[in-house]
All heavy atoms as TSV, in Angstrom:
chain	resi	resn	atom	element	x	y	z
A	1	MET	N	N	79.985	119.516	107.232
A	1	MET	CA	C	80.844	120.205	106.291
A	1	MET	C	C	80.356	119.848	104.892
A	1	MET	O	O	80.155	118.695	104.578
A	1	MET	CB	C	82.288	119.758	106.510
A	1	MET	CG	C	83.272	120.416	105.601
A	1	MET	SD	S	84.993	119.990	105.970
A	1	MET	CE	C	85.223	120.847	107.504
A	2	THR	N	N	80.189	120.847	104.050
A	2	THR	CA	C	79.714	120.576	102.697
A	2	THR	C	C	80.878	120.229	101.792
A	2	THR	O	O	82.042	120.377	102.165
A	2	THR	CB	C	78.973	121.795	102.121
A	2	THR	OG1	O	79.910	122.854	101.952
A	2	THR	CG2	C	77.827	122.227	103.015
A	3	ASP	N	N	80.537	119.802	100.591
A	3	ASP	CA	C	81.579	119.389	99.656
A	3	ASP	C	C	82.544	120.511	99.346
A	3	ASP	O	O	83.750	120.332	99.379
A	3	ASP	CB	C	80.973	118.818	98.380
A	3	ASP	CG	C	80.102	119.811	97.630
A	3	ASP	OD1	O	79.562	120.730	98.266
A	3	ASP	OD2	O	79.970	119.649	96.416
A	4	THR	N	N	82.044	121.697	99.053
A	4	THR	CA	C	82.951	122.795	98.725
A	4	THR	C	C	83.711	123.266	99.950
A	4	THR	O	O	84.836	123.728	99.825
A	4	THR	CB	C	82.198	123.971	98.081
A	4	THR	OG1	O	81.145	124.379	98.951
A	4	THR	CG2	C	81.633	123.580	96.731
A	5	ASP	N	N	83.109	123.144	101.129
A	5	ASP	CA	C	83.807	123.527	102.353
A	5	ASP	C	C	85.051	122.671	102.556
A	5	ASP	O	O	86.114	123.199	102.857
A	5	ASP	CB	C	82.905	123.384	103.582
A	5	ASP	CG	C	81.821	124.436	103.659
A	5	ASP	OD1	O	81.929	125.460	102.962
A	5	ASP	OD2	O	80.867	124.219	104.418
A	6	LEU	N	N	84.923	121.368	102.405
A	6	LEU	CA	C	86.068	120.482	102.595
A	6	LEU	C	C	87.133	120.769	101.550
A	6	LEU	O	O	88.300	120.932	101.884
A	6	LEU	CB	C	85.670	119.010	102.533
A	6	LEU	CG	C	86.850	118.032	102.615
A	6	LEU	CD1	C	87.581	118.183	103.945
A	6	LEU	CD2	C	86.403	116.620	102.402
A	7	ALA	N	N	86.745	120.845	100.297
A	7	ALA	CA	C	87.716	121.084	99.228
A	7	ALA	C	C	88.430	122.415	99.449
A	7	ALA	O	O	89.666	122.480	99.378
A	7	ALA	CB	C	87.029	121.067	97.868
A	8	HIS	N	N	87.682	123.452	99.753
A	8	HIS	CA	C	88.269	124.773	99.969
A	8	HIS	C	C	89.150	124.797	101.217
A	8	HIS	O	O	90.280	125.283	101.179
A	8	HIS	CB	C	87.158	125.820	100.076
A	8	HIS	CG	C	87.649	127.196	100.312
A	8	HIS	ND1	N	88.260	127.952	99.344
A	8	HIS	CD2	C	87.647	127.948	101.431
A	8	HIS	CE1	C	88.603	129.113	99.852
A	8	HIS	NE2	N	88.246	129.133	101.122
A	9	SER	N	N	88.645	124.276	102.316
A	9	SER	CA	C	89.401	124.296	103.574
A	9	SER	C	C	90.677	123.472	103.487
A	9	SER	O	O	91.732	123.889	103.955
A	9	SER	CB	C	88.541	123.764	104.721
A	9	SER	OG	O	87.446	124.609	104.941
A	10	LEU	N	N	90.585	122.299	102.886
A	10	LEU	CA	C	91.745	121.438	102.761
A	10	LEU	C	C	92.800	122.073	101.858
A	10	LEU	O	O	93.980	122.139	102.224
A	10	LEU	CB	C	91.327	120.070	102.218
A	10	LEU	CG	C	92.426	119.032	102.039
A	10	LEU	CD1	C	93.164	118.783	103.348
A	10	LEU	CD2	C	91.826	117.734	101.521
A	11	SER	N	N	92.378	122.574	100.717
A	11	SER	CA	C	93.329	123.220	99.804
A	11	SER	C	C	93.979	124.437	100.452
A	11	SER	O	O	95.195	124.644	100.341
A	11	SER	CB	C	92.623	123.635	98.513
A	11	SER	OG	O	92.176	122.508	97.824
A	12	ARG	N	N	93.185	125.227	101.145
A	12	ARG	CA	C	93.716	126.423	101.815
A	12	ARG	C	C	94.711	126.053	102.914
A	12	ARG	O	O	95.781	126.653	103.031
A	12	ARG	CB	C	92.555	127.231	102.390
A	12	ARG	CG	C	92.909	128.680	102.579
A	12	ARG	CD	C	91.675	129.498	102.790
A	12	ARG	NE	N	91.730	129.933	104.176
A	12	ARG	CZ	C	90.698	130.153	104.933
A	12	ARG	NH1	N	89.483	129.984	104.476
A	12	ARG	NH2	N	90.853	130.543	106.168
A	13	ALA	N	N	94.377	125.045	103.709
A	13	ALA	CA	C	95.279	124.617	104.783
A	13	ALA	C	C	96.584	124.065	104.217
A	13	ALA	O	O	97.663	124.319	104.761
A	13	ALA	CB	C	94.596	123.572	105.659
A	14	MET	N	N	96.489	123.331	103.124
A	14	MET	CA	C	97.696	122.786	102.508
A	14	MET	C	C	98.584	123.910	101.966
A	14	MET	O	O	99.803	123.874	102.144
A	14	MET	CB	C	97.313	121.804	101.390
A	14	MET	CG	C	96.743	120.500	101.918
A	14	MET	SD	S	96.021	119.441	100.638
A	14	MET	CE	C	97.441	119.088	99.633
A	15	ARG	N	N	97.982	124.900	101.322
A	15	ARG	CA	C	98.765	126.041	100.812
A	15	ARG	C	C	99.398	126.833	101.953
A	15	ARG	O	O	100.557	127.210	101.892
A	15	ARG	CB	C	97.883	126.975	99.981
A	15	ARG	CG	C	97.714	126.564	98.551
A	15	ARG	CD	C	97.094	127.670	97.717
A	15	ARG	NE	N	95.911	128.275	98.298
A	15	ARG	CZ	C	94.673	127.853	98.130
A	15	ARG	NH1	N	94.429	126.808	97.378
A	15	ARG	NH2	N	93.660	128.468	98.693
A	16	ARG	N	N	98.607	127.101	102.976
A	16	ARG	CA	C	99.074	127.906	104.102
A	16	ARG	C	C	100.274	127.253	104.786
A	16	ARG	O	O	101.213	127.924	105.193
A	16	ARG	CB	C	97.928	128.104	105.103
A	16	ARG	CG	C	98.295	128.981	106.285
A	16	ARG	CD	C	97.103	129.213	107.216
A	16	ARG	NE	N	96.607	127.981	107.789
A	16	ARG	CZ	C	95.370	127.519	107.626
A	16	ARG	NH1	N	94.488	128.169	106.907
A	16	ARG	NH2	N	94.997	126.380	108.187
A	17	ARG	N	N	100.248	125.933	104.881
A	17	ARG	CA	C	101.331	125.212	105.569
A	17	ARG	C	C	102.378	124.657	104.606
A	17	ARG	O	O	103.277	123.945	105.034
A	17	ARG	CB	C	100.742	124.083	106.388
A	17	ARG	CG	C	99.870	124.621	107.504
A	17	ARG	CD	C	99.202	123.505	108.236
A	17	ARG	NE	N	98.303	124.061	109.219
A	17	ARG	CZ	C	97.950	123.452	110.317
A	17	ARG	NH1	N	98.418	122.260	110.570
A	17	ARG	NH2	N	97.124	124.018	111.151
A	18	HIS	N	N	102.206	124.964	103.321
A	18	HIS	CA	C	103.144	124.493	102.296
A	18	HIS	C	C	103.262	122.969	102.314
A	18	HIS	O	O	104.356	122.419	102.297
A	18	HIS	CB	C	104.523	125.144	102.460
A	18	HIS	CG	C	104.469	126.625	102.493
A	18	HIS	ND1	N	104.234	127.389	101.378
A	18	HIS	CD2	C	104.589	127.491	103.521
A	18	HIS	CE1	C	104.224	128.663	101.715
A	18	HIS	NE2	N	104.426	128.757	103.002
A	19	LEU	N	N	102.101	122.300	102.365
A	19	LEU	CA	C	102.060	120.846	102.404
A	19	LEU	C	C	101.575	120.285	101.075
A	19	LEU	O	O	100.644	120.816	100.470
A	19	LEU	CB	C	101.112	120.359	103.505
A	19	LEU	CG	C	101.487	120.692	104.942
A	19	LEU	CD1	C	100.355	120.291	105.874
A	19	LEU	CD2	C	102.769	119.993	105.320
A	20	THR	N	N	102.179	119.226	100.649
A	20	THR	CA	C	101.706	118.493	99.483
A	20	THR	C	C	100.685	117.458	99.946
A	20	THR	O	O	100.541	117.189	101.146
A	20	THR	CB	C	102.860	117.765	98.790
A	20	THR	OG1	O	103.391	116.784	99.699
A	20	THR	CG2	C	103.963	118.729	98.360
A	21	ALA	N	N	100.008	116.860	98.979
A	21	ALA	CA	C	99.079	115.781	99.315
A	21	ALA	C	C	99.824	114.640	100.001
A	21	ALA	O	O	99.306	114.022	100.938
A	21	ALA	CB	C	98.362	115.293	98.065
A	22	GLN	N	N	101.056	114.377	99.561
A	22	GLN	CA	C	101.867	113.323	100.183
A	22	GLN	C	C	102.163	113.652	101.639
A	22	GLN	O	O	102.103	112.785	102.513
A	22	GLN	CB	C	103.174	113.116	99.417
A	22	GLN	CG	C	104.059	112.041	100.026
A	22	GLN	CD	C	103.418	110.667	100.024
A	22	GLN	OE1	O	102.959	110.217	98.981
A	22	GLN	NE2	N	103.368	110.011	101.166
A	23	ALA	N	N	102.469	114.909	101.927
A	23	ALA	CA	C	102.754	115.309	103.309
A	23	ALA	C	C	101.518	115.158	104.191
A	23	ALA	O	O	101.623	114.697	105.337
A	23	ALA	CB	C	103.266	116.746	103.349
A	24	VAL	N	N	100.356	115.513	103.668
A	24	VAL	CA	C	99.116	115.342	104.434
A	24	VAL	C	C	98.851	113.854	104.643
A	24	VAL	O	O	98.435	113.433	105.724
A	24	VAL	CB	C	97.928	116.033	103.732
A	24	VAL	CG1	C	96.625	115.753	104.463
A	24	VAL	CG2	C	98.168	117.537	103.645
A	25	ALA	N	N	99.108	113.056	103.631
A	25	ALA	CA	C	98.937	111.602	103.768
A	25	ALA	C	C	99.848	111.052	104.859
A	25	ALA	O	O	99.433	110.220	105.655
A	25	ALA	CB	C	99.222	110.918	102.430
A	26	ASP	N	N	101.072	111.539	104.904
A	26	ASP	CA	C	102.004	111.091	105.947
A	26	ASP	C	C	101.527	111.501	107.335
A	26	ASP	O	O	101.689	110.752	108.299
A	26	ASP	CB	C	103.403	111.651	105.690
A	26	ASP	CG	C	104.065	111.063	104.454
A	26	ASP	OD1	O	103.625	109.996	103.978
A	26	ASP	OD2	O	105.026	111.689	103.964
A	27	LEU	N	N	100.928	112.674	107.446
A	27	LEU	CA	C	100.425	113.151	108.741
A	27	LEU	C	C	99.198	112.371	109.209
A	27	LEU	O	O	99.009	112.164	110.406
A	27	LEU	CB	C	100.034	114.627	108.651
A	27	LEU	CG	C	101.135	115.659	108.635
A	27	LEU	CD1	C	100.546	117.038	108.334
A	27	LEU	CD2	C	101.857	115.681	109.972
A	28	THR	N	N	98.365	111.989	108.261
A	28	THR	CA	C	97.071	111.413	108.622
A	28	THR	C	C	96.970	109.902	108.460
A	28	THR	O	O	96.092	109.287	109.061
A	28	THR	CB	C	95.955	112.035	107.758
A	28	THR	OG1	O	96.202	111.723	106.387
A	28	THR	CG2	C	95.868	113.536	107.957
A	29	GLY	N	N	97.805	109.323	107.614
A	29	GLY	CA	C	97.668	107.902	107.315
A	29	GLY	C	C	96.660	107.627	106.214
A	29	GLY	O	O	96.384	106.476	105.890
A	30	ILE	N	N	96.094	108.684	105.636
A	30	ILE	CA	C	95.160	108.543	104.515
A	30	ILE	C	C	95.984	108.488	103.234
A	30	ILE	O	O	96.942	109.246	103.074
A	30	ILE	CB	C	94.185	109.741	104.471
A	30	ILE	CG1	C	93.398	109.828	105.784
A	30	ILE	CG2	C	93.237	109.614	103.273
A	30	ILE	CD1	C	92.619	111.123	105.943
A	31	ARG	N	N	95.620	107.614	102.312
A	31	ARG	CA	C	96.380	107.478	101.078
A	31	ARG	C	C	96.362	108.775	100.259
A	31	ARG	O	O	95.362	109.486	100.221
A	31	ARG	CB	C	95.813	106.336	100.244
A	31	ARG	CG	C	96.061	104.983	100.920
A	31	ARG	CD	C	95.505	103.789	100.171
A	31	ARG	NE	N	95.727	103.857	98.750
A	31	ARG	CZ	C	94.748	103.742	97.838
A	31	ARG	NH1	N	93.504	103.560	98.221
A	31	ARG	NH2	N	95.032	103.788	96.557
A	32	THR	N	N	97.481	109.056	99.603
A	32	THR	CA	C	97.665	110.294	98.843
A	32	THR	C	C	96.579	110.517	97.781
A	32	THR	O	O	96.051	111.637	97.687
A	32	THR	CB	C	99.062	110.323	98.195
A	32	THR	OG1	O	100.034	110.151	99.229
A	32	THR	CG2	C	99.323	111.628	97.472
A	33	PRO	N	N	96.197	109.512	96.983
A	33	PRO	CA	C	95.147	109.766	95.988
A	33	PRO	C	C	93.831	110.211	96.613
A	33	PRO	O	O	93.093	111.010	96.035
A	33	PRO	CB	C	94.985	108.427	95.265
A	33	PRO	CG	C	96.277	107.714	95.494
A	33	PRO	CD	C	96.763	108.166	96.841
A	34	ARG	N	N	93.534	109.707	97.801
A	34	ARG	CA	C	92.309	110.123	98.485
A	34	ARG	C	C	92.406	111.578	98.917
A	34	ARG	O	O	91.438	112.338	98.784
A	34	ARG	CB	C	92.015	109.211	99.678
A	34	ARG	CG	C	91.628	107.800	99.247
A	34	ARG	CD	C	91.276	106.899	100.403
A	34	ARG	NE	N	90.051	107.277	101.082
A	34	ARG	CZ	C	88.819	106.990	100.643
A	34	ARG	NH1	N	88.651	106.331	99.522
A	34	ARG	NH2	N	87.758	107.366	101.333
A	35	ILE	N	N	93.567	111.991	99.427
A	35	ILE	CA	C	93.766	113.387	99.822
A	35	ILE	C	C	93.546	114.296	98.608
A	35	ILE	O	O	92.859	115.314	98.695
A	35	ILE	CB	C	95.185	113.620	100.396
A	35	ILE	CG1	C	95.421	112.774	101.650
A	35	ILE	CG2	C	95.429	115.099	100.660
A	35	ILE	CD1	C	94.588	113.138	102.845
A	36	ARG	N	N	94.132	113.927	97.477
A	36	ARG	CA	C	93.963	114.725	96.250
A	36	ARG	C	C	92.486	114.815	95.860
A	36	ARG	O	O	91.995	115.879	95.481
A	36	ARG	CB	C	94.767	114.123	95.107
A	36	ARG	CG	C	96.232	114.354	95.238
A	36	ARG	CD	C	96.963	113.907	93.967
A	36	ARG	NE	N	98.386	113.864	94.219
A	36	ARG	CZ	C	99.135	112.783	94.152
A	36	ARG	NH1	N	98.614	111.616	93.819
A	36	ARG	NH2	N	100.421	112.855	94.412
A	37	ALA	N	N	91.788	113.703	95.937
A	37	ALA	CA	C	90.369	113.693	95.581
A	37	ALA	C	C	89.565	114.583	96.520
A	37	ALA	O	O	88.690	115.332	96.070
A	37	ALA	CB	C	89.826	112.269	95.611
A	38	PHE	N	N	89.851	114.533	97.814
A	38	PHE	CA	C	89.132	115.378	98.771
A	38	PHE	C	C	89.401	116.852	98.490
A	38	PHE	O	O	88.500	117.693	98.580
A	38	PHE	CB	C	89.536	115.071	100.210
A	38	PHE	CG	C	89.332	113.640	100.642
A	38	PHE	CD1	C	90.068	113.130	101.689
A	38	PHE	CD2	C	88.430	112.802	100.012
A	38	PHE	CE1	C	89.913	111.824	102.115
A	38	PHE	CE2	C	88.257	111.480	100.422
A	38	PHE	CZ	C	89.004	110.992	101.483
A	39	ALA	N	N	90.639	117.192	98.158
A	39	ALA	CA	C	90.999	118.584	97.895
A	39	ALA	C	C	90.341	119.091	96.610
A	39	ALA	O	O	90.032	120.280	96.503
A	39	ALA	CB	C	92.514	118.730	97.802
A	40	GLU	N	N	90.122	118.217	95.659
A	40	GLU	CA	C	89.509	118.629	94.398
A	40	GLU	C	C	87.983	118.589	94.444
A	40	GLU	O	O	87.326	119.499	93.943
A	40	GLU	CB	C	89.992	117.736	93.261
A	40	GLU	CG	C	91.451	117.944	92.921
A	40	GLU	CD	C	91.949	116.958	91.879
A	40	GLU	OE1	O	91.122	116.284	91.220
A	40	GLU	OE2	O	93.177	116.866	91.730
A	41	ASP	N	N	87.424	117.521	95.021
A	41	ASP	CA	C	85.979	117.280	94.932
A	41	ASP	C	C	85.213	117.471	96.231
A	41	ASP	O	O	83.986	117.457	96.217
A	41	ASP	CB	C	85.723	115.854	94.437
A	41	ASP	CG	C	86.338	115.591	93.087
A	41	ASP	OD1	O	86.408	116.527	92.271
A	41	ASP	OD2	O	86.752	114.442	92.843
A	42	GLY	N	N	85.894	117.591	97.337
A	42	GLY	CA	C	85.203	117.710	98.611
A	42	GLY	C	C	84.560	116.404	99.034
A	42	GLY	O	O	85.048	115.325	98.720
A	43	THR	N	N	83.438	116.504	99.706
A	43	THR	CA	C	82.800	115.318	100.268
A	43	THR	C	C	81.819	114.642	99.325
A	43	THR	O	O	81.404	113.519	99.576
A	43	THR	CB	C	82.038	115.672	101.562
A	43	THR	OG1	O	81.085	116.698	101.262
A	43	THR	CG2	C	82.981	116.124	102.646
A	44	ASP	N	N	81.434	115.296	98.244
A	44	ASP	CA	C	80.422	114.729	97.354
A	44	ASP	C	C	80.982	114.203	96.048
A	44	ASP	O	O	80.221	113.883	95.142
A	44	ASP	CB	C	79.329	115.762	97.061
A	44	ASP	CG	C	78.443	115.997	98.267
A	44	ASP	OD1	O	78.372	115.112	99.138
A	44	ASP	OD2	O	77.827	117.069	98.340
A	45	GLY	N	N	82.286	114.091	95.931
A	45	GLY	CA	C	82.880	113.545	94.718
A	45	GLY	C	C	82.766	112.041	94.682
A	45	GLY	O	O	82.156	111.425	95.561
A	46	PRO	N	N	83.371	111.428	93.690
A	46	PRO	CA	C	83.302	109.964	93.591
A	46	PRO	C	C	84.034	109.247	94.726
A	46	PRO	O	O	83.711	108.124	95.064
A	46	PRO	CB	C	83.956	109.662	92.245
A	46	PRO	CG	C	84.727	110.874	91.883
A	46	PRO	CD	C	84.093	112.028	92.590
A	47	VAL	N	N	85.004	109.918	95.339
A	47	VAL	CA	C	85.726	109.361	96.487
A	47	VAL	C	C	85.278	110.160	97.717
A	47	VAL	O	O	85.603	111.333	97.851
A	47	VAL	CB	C	87.257	109.477	96.299
A	47	VAL	CG1	C	87.987	108.947	97.515
A	47	VAL	CG2	C	87.692	108.763	95.041
A	48	ARG	N	N	84.515	109.521	98.568
A	48	ARG	CA	C	83.956	110.221	99.733
A	48	ARG	C	C	84.734	109.869	101.001
A	48	ARG	O	O	85.030	108.698	101.238
A	48	ARG	CB	C	82.496	109.859	99.907
A	48	ARG	CG	C	81.697	110.352	98.734
A	48	ARG	CD	C	80.249	110.121	98.911
A	48	ARG	NE	N	79.567	110.635	97.715
A	48	ARG	CZ	C	78.276	110.694	97.604
A	48	ARG	NH1	N	77.509	110.270	98.572
A	48	ARG	NH2	N	77.744	111.156	96.504
A	49	PRO	N	N	85.040	110.879	101.808
A	49	PRO	CA	C	85.774	110.603	103.045
A	49	PRO	C	C	84.888	109.928	104.085
A	49	PRO	O	O	83.694	110.206	104.180
A	49	PRO	CB	C	86.198	111.989	103.520
A	49	PRO	CG	C	85.225	112.928	102.902
A	49	PRO	CD	C	84.798	112.303	101.604
A	50	THR	N	N	85.504	109.059	104.848
A	50	THR	CA	C	84.801	108.426	105.959
A	50	THR	C	C	84.807	109.403	107.138
A	50	THR	O	O	85.608	110.340	107.164
A	50	THR	CB	C	85.494	107.122	106.383
A	50	THR	OG1	O	86.800	107.453	106.885
A	50	THR	CG2	C	85.597	106.144	105.218
A	51	PRO	N	N	83.959	109.181	108.127
A	51	PRO	CA	C	84.000	110.039	109.311
A	51	PRO	C	C	85.383	110.017	109.984
A	51	PRO	O	O	85.849	111.045	110.485
A	51	PRO	CB	C	82.927	109.449	110.234
A	51	PRO	CG	C	81.972	108.782	109.300
A	51	PRO	CD	C	82.820	108.252	108.176
A	52	GLU	N	N	86.037	108.868	109.963
A	52	GLU	CA	C	87.367	108.765	110.568
A	52	GLU	C	C	88.381	109.605	109.792
A	52	GLU	O	O	89.244	110.261	110.384
A	52	GLU	CB	C	87.831	107.306	110.616
A	52	GLU	CG	C	87.026	106.426	111.553
A	52	GLU	CD	C	85.705	105.944	110.942
A	52	GLU	OE1	O	85.503	106.034	109.707
A	52	GLU	OE2	O	84.855	105.485	111.725
A	53	GLU	N	N	88.287	109.580	108.457
A	53	GLU	CA	C	89.199	110.386	107.643
A	53	GLU	C	C	88.968	111.876	107.874
A	53	GLU	O	O	89.923	112.647	107.970
A	53	GLU	CB	C	89.034	110.048	106.157
A	53	GLU	CG	C	89.577	108.689	105.801
A	53	GLU	CD	C	89.234	108.273	104.398
A	53	GLU	OE1	O	88.155	108.643	103.877
A	53	GLU	OE2	O	90.060	107.546	103.800
A	54	LEU	N	N	87.704	112.270	107.978
A	54	LEU	CA	C	87.410	113.679	108.262
A	54	LEU	C	C	87.995	114.095	109.610
A	54	LEU	O	O	88.555	115.183	109.740
A	54	LEU	CB	C	85.898	113.925	108.247
A	54	LEU	CG	C	85.236	113.910	106.878
A	54	LEU	CD1	C	83.722	114.007	107.022
A	54	LEU	CD2	C	85.770	115.032	106.009
A	55	ALA	N	N	87.882	113.218	110.604
A	55	ALA	CA	C	88.447	113.522	111.919
A	55	ALA	C	C	89.968	113.651	111.836
A	55	ALA	O	O	90.552	114.559	112.445
A	55	ALA	CB	C	88.053	112.452	112.928
A	56	GLU	N	N	90.615	112.758	111.098
A	56	GLU	CA	C	92.075	112.826	110.926
A	56	GLU	C	C	92.481	114.137	110.267
A	56	GLU	O	O	93.436	114.790	110.692
A	56	GLU	CB	C	92.575	111.656	110.073
A	56	GLU	CG	C	92.627	110.348	110.796
A	56	GLU	CD	C	93.730	110.289	111.824
A	56	GLU	OE1	O	94.769	110.932	111.643
A	56	GLU	OE2	O	93.531	109.594	112.829
A	57	LEU	N	N	91.770	114.521	109.211
A	57	LEU	CA	C	92.080	115.777	108.523
A	57	LEU	C	C	91.852	116.977	109.437
A	57	LEU	O	O	92.662	117.902	109.466
A	57	LEU	CB	C	91.240	115.909	107.250
A	57	LEU	CG	C	91.596	114.960	106.126
A	57	LEU	CD1	C	90.527	114.993	105.038
A	57	LEU	CD2	C	92.971	115.286	105.556
A	58	ASN	N	N	90.753	116.945	110.176
A	58	ASN	CA	C	90.476	118.033	111.117
A	58	ASN	C	C	91.585	118.169	112.146
A	58	ASN	O	O	92.040	119.275	112.437
A	58	ASN	CB	C	89.144	117.812	111.832
A	58	ASN	CG	C	87.965	118.124	110.959
A	58	ASN	OD1	O	88.048	118.929	110.041
A	58	ASN	ND2	N	86.850	117.484	111.234
A	59	ASP	N	N	92.013	117.058	112.692
A	59	ASP	CA	C	93.049	117.091	113.728
A	59	ASP	C	C	94.405	117.516	113.171
A	59	ASP	O	O	95.108	118.309	113.779
A	59	ASP	CB	C	93.174	115.726	114.403
A	59	ASP	CG	C	91.969	115.380	115.249
A	59	ASP	OD1	O	91.183	116.294	115.593
A	59	ASP	OD2	O	91.794	114.186	115.561
A	60	ALA	N	N	94.764	116.989	112.016
A	60	ALA	CA	C	96.086	117.267	111.454
A	60	ALA	C	C	96.220	118.690	110.931
A	60	ALA	O	O	97.285	119.302	111.045
A	60	ALA	CB	C	96.397	116.278	110.334
A	61	LEU	N	N	95.145	119.236	110.382
A	61	LEU	CA	C	95.227	120.541	109.722
A	61	LEU	C	C	94.420	121.631	110.407
A	61	LEU	O	O	94.351	122.753	109.907
A	61	LEU	CB	C	94.768	120.411	108.268
A	61	LEU	CG	C	95.576	119.443	107.415
A	61	LEU	CD1	C	94.936	119.294	106.051
A	61	LEU	CD2	C	97.015	119.912	107.289
A	62	ALA	N	N	93.813	121.315	111.523
A	62	ALA	CA	C	92.983	122.278	112.255
A	62	ALA	C	C	91.915	122.869	111.347
A	62	ALA	O	O	91.702	124.075	111.319
A	62	ALA	CB	C	93.840	123.366	112.893
A	63	LEU	N	N	91.243	121.991	110.600
A	63	LEU	CA	C	90.151	122.429	109.738
A	63	LEU	C	C	88.939	122.741	110.603
A	63	LEU	O	O	88.806	122.234	111.717
A	63	LEU	CB	C	89.801	121.337	108.728
A	63	LEU	CG	C	90.887	120.952	107.744
A	63	LEU	CD1	C	90.402	119.790	106.877
A	63	LEU	CD2	C	91.284	122.129	106.870
A	64	PRO	N	N	88.021	123.552	110.075
A	64	PRO	CA	C	86.796	123.811	110.846
A	64	PRO	C	C	86.037	122.513	111.092
A	64	PRO	O	O	85.941	121.672	110.207
A	64	PRO	CB	C	85.994	124.742	109.940
A	64	PRO	CG	C	86.919	125.211	108.894
A	64	PRO	CD	C	88.051	124.239	108.813
A	65	ARG	N	N	85.537	122.356	112.280
A	65	ARG	CA	C	84.765	121.155	112.619
A	65	ARG	C	C	83.351	121.305	112.096
A	65	ARG	O	O	82.775	122.372	112.168
A	65	ARG	CB	C	84.702	120.981	114.133
A	65	ARG	CG	C	86.049	120.762	114.738
A	65	ARG	CD	C	86.114	119.375	115.256
A	65	ARG	NE	N	87.414	119.165	115.890
A	65	ARG	CZ	C	88.077	118.073	115.739
A	65	ARG	NH1	N	87.597	117.089	115.042
A	65	ARG	NH2	N	89.248	117.913	116.315
A	66	PRO	N	N	82.783	120.219	111.567
A	66	PRO	CA	C	81.395	120.288	111.145
A	66	PRO	C	C	80.506	120.481	112.363
A	66	PRO	O	O	80.836	120.030	113.465
A	66	PRO	CB	C	81.141	118.941	110.478
A	66	PRO	CG	C	82.240	118.046	110.923
A	66	PRO	CD	C	83.388	118.930	111.341
A	67	ALA	N	N	79.403	121.151	112.163
A	67	ALA	CA	C	78.457	121.378	113.266
A	67	ALA	C	C	77.884	120.040	113.719
A	67	ALA	O	O	77.622	119.163	112.904
A	67	ALA	CB	C	77.342	122.292	112.828
A	68	ASP	N	N	77.722	119.888	115.030
A	68	ASP	CA	C	77.127	118.664	115.557
A	68	ASP	C	C	75.630	118.681	115.280
A	68	ASP	O	O	74.938	119.605	115.697
A	68	ASP	CB	C	77.310	118.576	117.082
A	68	ASP	CG	C	78.732	118.265	117.471
A	68	ASP	OD1	O	79.448	117.662	116.645
A	68	ASP	OD2	O	79.126	118.642	118.583
A	69	PRO	N	N	75.128	117.664	114.567
A	69	PRO	CA	C	73.672	117.585	114.390
A	69	PRO	C	C	73.022	117.377	115.744
A	69	PRO	O	O	73.576	116.763	116.636
A	69	PRO	CB	C	73.470	116.358	113.499
A	69	PRO	CG	C	74.814	116.019	112.950
A	69	PRO	CD	C	75.829	116.606	113.896
A	70	LEU	N	N	71.839	117.903	115.893
A	70	LEU	CA	C	71.116	117.749	117.160
A	70	LEU	C	C	70.933	116.286	117.468
A	70	LEU	O	O	70.649	115.476	116.588
A	70	LEU	CB	C	69.750	118.429	117.085
A	70	LEU	CG	C	69.793	119.951	116.970
A	70	LEU	CD1	C	68.389	120.495	116.795
A	70	LEU	CD2	C	70.465	120.565	118.177
A	71	GLY	N	N	71.127	115.933	118.695
A	71	GLY	CA	C	70.944	114.565	119.124
A	71	GLY	C	C	72.189	113.692	119.021
A	71	GLY	O	O	72.162	112.551	119.415
A	72	GLU	N	N	73.267	114.201	118.450
A	72	GLU	CA	C	74.487	113.403	118.330
A	72	GLU	C	C	75.599	114.004	119.182
A	72	GLU	O	O	76.683	114.248	118.716
A	72	GLU	CB	C	74.927	113.333	116.869
A	72	GLU	CG	C	73.990	112.541	116.015
A	72	GLU	CD	C	74.558	112.318	114.633
A	72	GLU	OE1	O	75.806	112.320	114.494
A	72	GLU	OE2	O	73.782	112.127	113.706
A	73	ARG	N	N	75.322	114.224	120.435
A	73	ARG	CA	C	76.336	114.819	121.319
A	73	ARG	C	C	76.770	113.857	122.359
A	73	ARG	O	O	76.203	112.973	122.772
A	73	ARG	CB	C	75.780	116.067	121.974
A	73	ARG	CG	C	75.514	117.108	120.926
A	73	ARG	CD	C	74.944	118.328	121.568
A	73	ARG	NE	N	74.514	119.177	120.486
A	73	ARG	CZ	C	74.595	120.463	120.471
A	73	ARG	NH1	N	75.061	121.080	121.498
A	73	ARG	NH2	N	74.194	121.160	119.474
């Protein structure tokens, strides 16, 4: 998932479900400031999501899954 993909997908999912950053934090266990940073900057901003955080966001918001790189199946 690219930086703009995460920012766009996360913001869109939050709007669609009428969720605030705090609500997403409550669903995922990720701190609210980190959720805000991901929604604004995506994966390449100064605050980068861990693989575990990306998995939590994917599961909680049904975000598109990143493509599996070859050899990591």
